[in-house]
C-alpha positions as CSV (number, residue, x, y, z in Angstrom):
1,X,-36.2,-30.5,-9.4
2,X,-34.7,-32.5,-6.2
3,X,-31.7,-32.4,-7.8
4,X,-31.4,-29.1,-8.1
5,X,-32.9,-27.9,-4.4
6,X,-29.8,-30.1,-2.9
7,X,-27.5,-27.9,-5.6
8,X,-28.6,-24.9,-4.3
9,X,-28.6,-25.6,-0.9
10,X,-25.1,-27.0,-1.2
11,X,-23.8,-23.6,-2.9
12,X,-26.0,-21.6,-0.2
13,X,-24.0,-23.8,2.6
14,X,-20.6,-23.3,0.5
15,X,-21.4,-19.5,0.1
16,X,-22.1,-19.2,4.1
17,X,-18.7,-21.3,4.9
18,X,-16.6,-19.2,2.8
19,X,-18.2,-15.4,3.8
20,X,-17.7,-16.9,7.7
21,X,-14.3,-17.5,7.2
22,X,-11.6,-14.6,8.0
23,X,-9.9,-12.5,5.5
24,X,-7.0,-12.2,8.0
25,X,-7.1,-12.9,11.5
26,X,-4.2,-11.9,14.5
27,X,-4.0,-16.2,14.4
28,X,-3.2,-15.9,10.3
29,X,-0.7,-13.1,10.7
30,X,3.0,-14.7,11.3
31,X,4.6,-13.7,14.2
32,X,7.7,-12.4,12.3
33,X,5.2,-9.8,10.9
34,X,3.9,-9.0,14.5
35,X,7.6,-8.7,15.3
36,X,8.2,-6.2,11.9
37,X,5.1,-3.9,13.1
38,X,5.6,-3.8,16.9
39,X,8.1,-0.8,16.7
40,X,6.3,0.8,13.5
41,X,5.2,3.9,14.6
42,X,1.4,2.7,13.5
43,X,1.7,-1.3,14.3
44,X,-2.2,-1.6,13.6
45,X,-1.8,0.2,9.9
46,X,1.4,-2.2,9.8
47,X,-0.4,-5.3,10.9
48,X,-3.5,-4.1,8.9
49,X,-1.7,-3.4,5.0
50,X,0.5,-5.9,5.1
51,X,-1.5,-8.5,6.7
52,X,-4.0,-8.7,3.8
53,X,-1.3,-9.5,1.5
54,X,-0.5,-13.2,1.5
55,X,3.3,-12.8,1.0
56,X,3.8,-11.5,4.2
57,X,3.1,-14.6,5.9
58,X,6.2,-15.8,5.2
59,X,8.3,-12.5,4.1
60,X,11.4,-11.7,5.8
61,X,12.4,-7.7,6.4
62,X,13.7,-7.6,2.9
63,X,10.4,-9.1,1.4
64,X,8.2,-6.9,3.5
65,X,10.1,-3.6,2.4
66,X,9.0,-4.8,-1.3
67,X,5.8,-5.7,-0.4
68,X,5.6,-1.9,1.4
69,X,6.8,-0.6,-2.1
70,X,4.4,-2.7,-4.1
71,X,1.3,-1.3,-2.0
72,X,2.7,2.2,-2.2
73,X,3.2,2.1,-6.4
74,X,-0.3,1.0,-5.8
75,X,-1.4,3.6,-3.6
76,X,0.0,6.5,-5.7
77,X,-1.7,5.2,-8.9
78,X,-5.1,4.8,-6.9
79,X,-4.6,8.6,-6.0
80,X,-3.5,9.4,-9.6
81,X,-6.4,8.2,-10.8
82,X,-8.7,10.1,-8.5
83,X,-7.0,13.1,-9.0
84,X,-7.5,12.5,-12.5
85,X,-11.2,11.8,-12.2
86,X,-11.2,15.1,-10.2
87,X,-9.7,17.2,-12.8
88,X,-12.7,15.9,-15.4
89,X,-15.1,18.1,-12.7
90,X,-16.2,21.3,-14.6
91,X,-16.9,22.4,-11.3
92,X,-13.7,23.3,-10.3
93,X,-11.8,26.4,-11.5
94,X,-9.0,27.2,-13.0
95,X,-6.7,27.3,-9.8
96,X,-8.1,23.8,-8.4
97,X,-7.2,22.5,-12.2
98,X,-3.7,24.1,-11.9
99,X,-3.1,22.3,-8.5
100,X,-4.5,19.2,-9.9
101,X,-2.6,18.8,-13.1
102,X,0.4,19.7,-10.6
103,X,0.0,17.1,-8.4
104,X,-0.8,14.3,-11.3
105,X,2.5,15.4,-12.7
106,X,4.0,14.6,-9.3
107,X,2.1,11.6,-8.8
108,X,2.5,10.1,-12.1
109,X,5.5,11.0,-13.3
110,X,7.5,10.9,-9.8
111,X,6.2,9.0,-7.3
112,X,6.2,5.6,-9.3
113,X,9.7,6.0,-10.8
114,X,11.4,6.9,-7.4
115,X,9.4,4.1,-5.7
116,X,10.5,1.6,-8.7
117,X,14.2,2.6,-8.1
118,X,13.8,2.2,-4.6
119,X,13.1,-1.3,-5.3
120,X,15.3,-2.1,-8.0
121,X,18.3,-0.9,-5.3
122,X,16.7,-3.0,-2.7
123,X,16.3,-5.9,-5.1
124,X,20.2,-5.6,-6.0
125,X,21.3,-5.7,-2.2
126,X,22.1,-2.0,-1.7
127,X,19.2,-0.7,0.5
128,X,20.9,2.4,1.3
129,X,20.8,3.9,-1.7
130,X,16.9,3.4,-1.6
131,X,16.4,5.1,1.5
132,X,17.8,8.3,0.0
133,X,15.3,7.6,-3.1
134,X,12.3,7.0,-0.3
135,X,12.7,10.1,1.2
136,X,12.9,11.8,-1.9
137,X,9.1,10.1,-2.9
138,X,8.3,11.3,0.4
139,X,8.7,14.6,-0.4
140,X,6.9,14.1,-3.7
141,X,3.7,12.6,-2.0
142,X,3.7,15.4,0.8
143,X,3.4,18.5,-1.9
144,X,0.3,17.3,-2.5
145,X,-0.8,15.8,1.0
146,X,-4.5,15.9,0.4
147,X,-3.9,12.9,-1.8
148,X,-2.1,11.2,0.9
149,X,-5.4,10.1,2.5
150,X,-8.0,7.3,0.6
151,X,-10.9,7.9,3.0
152,X,-9.9,8.5,6.2
153,X,-6.6,6.7,6.0
154,X,-3.4,8.2,5.6
155,X,-2.8,5.0,3.0
156,X,0.2,6.5,1.1
157,X,2.3,8.6,3.6
158,X,2.0,5.5,6.1
159,X,3.3,3.1,3.5
160,X,6.0,5.3,2.6
161,X,7.1,5.5,6.5
162,X,6.7,1.8,6.6
163,X,8.7,0.7,3.4
164,X,11.2,3.5,5.3
165,X,11.1,1.2,8.4
166,X,12.1,-2.0,6.7
167,X,14.8,-0.2,4.7
168,X,16.5,1.3,7.7
169,X,16.2,-2.2,9.6
170,X,17.9,-4.0,6.7
171,X,20.7,-1.6,6.7
172,X,21.3,-1.7,10.7
173,X,21.6,-5.4,10.4
């Protein structure tokens, strides 16, 4: 019995220590990430979005651009999933379902491929070509601007702007 009590206390202590540890703090955010985000239109969003990704701690501009693109694809996929769920709602009228169908087509059929091609050009050392594709991706996303927000955050729009910022910085070097 005492053995189980000691084990339980040890587990509780471990859970307390793990829950008290911050997921990311300003101290954990690298100076290079702070510098990269400092001139972004929304520096707090930049630090929050990229600071949550462990790859950002050691990433250069190229790596931050890739991470931003990865996060954009994940956000577009989340929005697609949300639209698909809304599409199943029987209370929506025909015009709402048509709008959702159109947005699903844009988010599923166009946005991820554009972002993946942008990634491919960035990886092959041609970020300038990626900027053009990213511009088209942003326009696709703006067509269904209601989906640009997840909760109260304009996540996809800001992520696309962030990726564009890093691509522009890479082409100006």
